[in-house]
N, C-alpha and C positions, 0 to 999 in steps of 0.2 A: 140514699136512705131516704126513706119516706116519713120519718117522725125524729122531733126531739131526743136527744140521748135523756134516757133516765136514771141511768148511772153514769159515773165518772169515765170508767174503762170503756164506754162507746160513745166518749165525746171525740169532736176532730182536734188531734194533736199538732199543731205548729210551733215551730222553734228554730232557732239558729244555732244552736249548742251551747248558747250562756243565757238566753231569756226564751222564755217561750208562753205558749197559752194553751188552754184544753176548752175548744168551743162546744159549747152543748147546744146550741142551735134552738133555743126554748123559746115560747111566745105567752103571753106579752112581756114577762119579763127575762129577760136571757141574762143567763150566768156564765161568765167566762175566766175560767182559772187561770192565776198568772203564776209563772215560776221565773225563779231567778237562780243563777248557780252558786250562789254565796249563802244561801239560807240553809243553815244544817242545824240539827237539835242541840248539837255542841259546839263552840266556837273552836275552831281549828286550830287556832294559836295558841289557845290554851291547852290542848291535847299536845301538839308539839312539844310546848314548854315543858309536860310532864315526862316525857319519852326521855329516857337515859341518852345524855350525849346530844339531844337534838338543838339545845340552846348554843351549844359551844358551834356545833355545824353550822346552823343558822349565821352565826356571828362570822363564820368562814365566807359563806356564800356571801352576805352583804357587805363583806370587804373586798371580795371578787368583782362585786357588781361596781362599787365606787372606783374600781381601778379601770373599769369600762372591759372586763374579761368576762364578758358573758357567756360564752359557749363554755367557758371553765368553770362558772358558777353553776350553769345548768348539770354537767356533768358531775361536778360535787355534791350538788342536790340529790341527783337521782342514785348517787351511789352512797350516800350519807346520810339522808333523810327519806325516807322512804315509809310507804304504808304500813308495812309490816313492822316497823320498830316505834311506831306512834301510836298505833292502835286505831280503835273505831272513832269517827269523829259524828258517830250517830247517824239519825235516819235523815233524809232528805226532806225538807218542809216546804210548802206550799207559801207563794209571796203573800198570796190572799186573791179574795175575788171580785171581780167587776161585775156589777149590776147595771143592765142597761133596761130601761123601762121604755120598750116602743111606743106604747100608745096608750094615754091614761085613759081611754073609753073601753069601758069593760062590753059593750054589745057588740065587738067586732072578734069575728073567729076567724081563725083559719080554714082556708077552702083549698087544699092541697097543700103540698110542703116537700122540700128536697132540700136536703144537705151533699155536699160532697167535700172530698178533700184531693186534690190533684197532686199525685207525689211525684211529678216534676218540677212543679213551682213551689210546691210548699204551701198553695192558698185555697184557703177552705172558704166555701160559699155556701150561704144559706139564701133559699131564696122562700119567701113566706107570703103566699097569697092570702088575700084577706076577703071577708064575706061581701065588703063593700064595693069590689072590683079592682081595689088597689093592690099593691105588694111592696113589700119591704124585701130589700136585698141586702144582705153582710156579708160583707169580704175581710178575712183576719189573714194576715201574714207576717211573719217575723223576718226581718231583714237583717243580715250579718253585717254588710255596709254600714248601715244607719245605726245598727246595735239599738232596735227599739221593735216592739208590736206594733202594728198598725191596724184599727180599726175603720173600715168603711162603711157608711151607713148611707143607702138610698132609699128614697121612697117615689111612689108615682104619682102621689098626692100630697098636697102641702097640709091637708087636715090631718095625717098622720105623722108629720115631720116632727111633732114634737118628743124628745126624749128627756128620759132624766138618769143619770148616771150615778153610780154611787161606788163607795169601795167598801171592802170589810171580808170578813171571814162567813163561813156559811154558818148557819145557826144548826144544820144538821151535817154528818159526816156523810156526805154520799161520795 
């Protein structure tokens, strides 16, 4: 792709099944939207407690786990505490946004651009050539083994190595 993502649904997704990120690839301020599997509009535990018989079923699951009977606990949970009897946990919610200001100078402009997602490795790479002849390369991956999202930034010039990183949610719903 030869331009930053202007909308969320054309960002580059990386993830390991539990945590992930949507890489927008913008310049000079990059937005990386972060996700984590446990963030929902409703608290799952409160929804389970409200479902008929779920509290007792969960007590049984906990007892089986304390006895070391993990396979039995899993089977019991699957048979007695299912999504169909606990209802909706609401919609999935974002963890928040990570904002990276690559260059404090406003006089540098992009002169070429390339972003890609390697579907075999899950590595997102954004190459940002700049008007002064230097470039920024940003790589983002989510590791299952290390259970983290890694952002690697490199620059061909010390002049543009200054980065400011902030977290928070977007003021606009993109």
